[in-house]
N, C-alpha and C positions, 0 to 999 in steps of 0.2 A: 451322514452318509444314511441314504433311503435304501434300503433291500429290498429287491420284488419278488415278492413270497410267491403267489400263484404262477408269475409266468415261468416263476425257475422249479416248483414240482413240477408242473404239467410239460417240462420241457421232457425232466427227468422221467417221468412216467413215459412219455410219448417214445422216446429213444427207446426204453427200455423192454415197454410194449408190444412195440413195431417188429421187434423180431420175437420176444418170448411166445406173446400169442399165436400166433400162426404155428408156430412150432408145435404148443401146444395141443390146437386143434387138430394139427397132421398126425400126432400121435407116434410119429416117428422117435428110435431112441437116443436119447442125446448124449449115449456115450458114443455114437459112431460118426465117423466122417458122411455129409459134410457139417451134421445137424449139430455137431459140436464148437460149432463155428458160429452159428446160431444165437446158442445158447452164451456165448464168451459174447459175441456183438451185445445183445443185451444189456450180457453184465457191465458193461462196460458205461452203461445210458449214464446214470451218477458219476463218474469222473468226468464226464462231458461237458453236463450240466453243470458243474461244477465250472470247471473251467472257464464255460462259457462267460458265466455269469461272474466271477473272478475277475477275470480280465475286463470285462463289461462297468466291473465299478466306477462308478463318479469319485470316487476316494483314490487315488495315485498310493497315496500310504496303508489304506488293505491290501491293496496288492503285496505289497512285501511285507506287513505284516501277516498275512496269511502264509507264502513262504516259512517266515523263520516258526512260526506256529507246527509244519508240517515235517520242518526237518530241525529245529534246536531239541537240543537233549538238555542241555543246562537251562534251559527255560522252565523244567519242572524240578521242585526241590527232590532230594533222594527221597524223606520220608514219604512222597506223593507217587515216587515211582515204585515204593518197596508197595503199595497201597496198590497200584496197577497191579502188578507182578503177582501180591498174594491173592487176590478177593477173587480172582477165577476158581484157584482148586479149593479156597477155601467154601464158596459155596457148592461147589459140585460134592464136597468129602462131606458138608453137613448135611444135603437132598440124602446122600446115600445111607448119611448115620440116623437120619431120623427117620426112613423107612425101615433101615434095620433094626433099629429101635421098636417101633410102632407094629412090625410083622418078622417075628425071629427067622420066618420064610425063606424072607428074600433077600438075607443076608448070606445065604449059600451062592446067591447069581448076581454077585457082583463084586467086580474084579475088574482087573488092568485090561485092555483090547490089545490080545497078546499078537491079534493080526494086523493090526493099528502099527504095534509097534513095531513086527516085522519088516512093515514096509518104508520104515524111517530113512531115509537117504540124505545126503547134504543138503542136496534140491526140494526134498519133502518139505522143510518148513517156509524155505520160498513161496512153494505153490499155496502150502497153507495159508499166507500172507499175502496172497492176489485179492483175494474176495473182499479180507475187511480195510487193504488199501482203495481199493477201487468205490469204498461205499463209506466209507468214514471221513473222504474229501468232501463227500456231498454231507451226508446225513448231519455227520458232528463239525462239519465246517461251514460254507454256505449256508446251510440247512439250519443249525442247530444258530450261527452267528442272525439271521435273519429273525425268526420266531423268537428269539429272545433278546429283539431289540424294542421288540415290542410289547410281547407277554412275559409274565414272571415266570418262575423255573416247573414249577407244576404246570400251566396251563402246555407250556412249549413240549414239557415230557411227555403230556398223554396226546397233543396234537402229532408229534414226531414219531412217539410209537403206533398209531395208528396208523401213519402213514405209512413208517415204515413198513407195518401188515401187509397192509393192502400193496404193496411193490412186490412182495412175493408171493403175494396172489395165483398169478397163471405157473410156477412151477410148481404146485399142487398137481396140475391137470398134466404136467409133464412127464412123458415115458422114460424111466429110470431116474427118477431124481430124490436125495432126498425127502423131501417134503412131499411127493404124489407116495410112498411108502405110508404116512402118514394119516391118508384119507381126506377128507372134506366133510367139515361139522362131527368129525369122531371126538371123542373124546382126548384124543394125541392132538387133532387140529385146534380144540381148543387150550391145550397146555402150552402149545406151541404161540399162539395168540398172548395169552397171558405173559408169558417168556418171553417175549419179544418186548412188550412192553413195561414190563418191570424193569427188563432190562435199561431199557430206555432215563427212565427212572434214575439208574446207579450211576450210566453216564454224563447227564448231565449235570449233577454231585461232581464226578470224575473233571469233567468239561470246565467247571468253574473252579474248583479247587486249582487245576494246573494251568489257569488265566488263558484258556482258551486252548490250550495245548492238543493237534491233529494227530499227532505222533503218538503222544501218550494213551487217546483214544485208539488208532489202529492196534496199539499195542496190546492192552485191553482186549478188543474184539478178537485178535488173535489168538490169546489166553487161554480165553475164555470156549475158543472153535475147539483148541489144542487139549484143554480141560474135560469138556464133554465127550472129545472122541477116544480120551485117553480109559476114563473110567465109564462100565456099562452095569447096567441092573437092568432092572426090570422098570416098567411103564412107574409103579409107586415111587420109585426111587426118580423118574422124574419129574413127578410131579410134587414130592419133597424139596425138591433143590429149584422147580418154579415160586412154591412158598417159599422159601428161604429168601430167594434173589426178589421177591414183590416185598416182604416185611422188612427186607435192608432198603430198597430201594424209597418203600414211603417212610423209612424214619431217617433217611440222610435227606431225600427231599420235602416232608411236610410236617415230620414230627420234631428236627434238631433247630430249624430255625424259630419254632415258637418257644423253645427254653430258653431260659436265662442261665447264666454262669459263665464262667472263662471257658471249662471246654467245651462246651453247646457248641459258644459263638467260635473258637480254631475251628471246630469241624464245618460248620454251616455257613459256609464263606457265602459272600454276597454274589450275584449272581453279574458274571463277566462279560463286557462288550468292550467290543474293536471300540480304537482310536476312531472318534468321530460319529460313532452309530448312533443313529436318531433313538432315543427313548420311548418313540412311540405314546401311545394311550395308557398305557400300563396295565390294558385291559387280562384280568386274569393273574396280576400279580400276585404274588405267594411273599 
């Protein structure tokens, strides 16, 4: 099976930016109706693009395998489910610890987000799960499959991280989004860029370790967002969290595959590809 990389990302960006760019230019608050619908419509872009290209795949077995990867819990060994569930909180807590050790004054400002905890209802996790689901069916679904059929994990992570970052750009110019509160070109902006790319490296590792499980990556994305929301602190803690995530991503994708020994080989799994996927030229393989 041959993947169509450029048309896929072109459709994904076109569907999202067709709604998000006009909304950003208008300056209207995204929390108000009907502008919230434009924000949601753009957010559907990745899922719609993935659906179109998966259904048009010239290998019927790929469509069935894609669905299994999206819904199957048993596909992922329990040890890797532990990694998926534990790594988000580990990274966020380690970032807070590093910030506290480097600056004692920061310790007093790190704590649980009481306002968010008060908002949690039975429907809140479902709402938080929506964005990871709509995104990961594309990024770690068809997108990861397409890139990794041609490139190795390192180059795939770098490309996908940059593309994922670029996809968010209109959000930085919208009235009322989290990204707009960070600003453009600010230290917070560049922290977001590095964090997104670093997270992509970690997710590439988990993707390969779980045999391309989309469900596992949706879960990881959801828990990572939740952990970041639950623990609040100064900007130094955000930078430390990003540094921990970057170190982890480089360790598991770049360093471990080059080490020898049973433990390293067990963690540094070979790139996973769907049945029938073409291997491409191998350019950029790791």
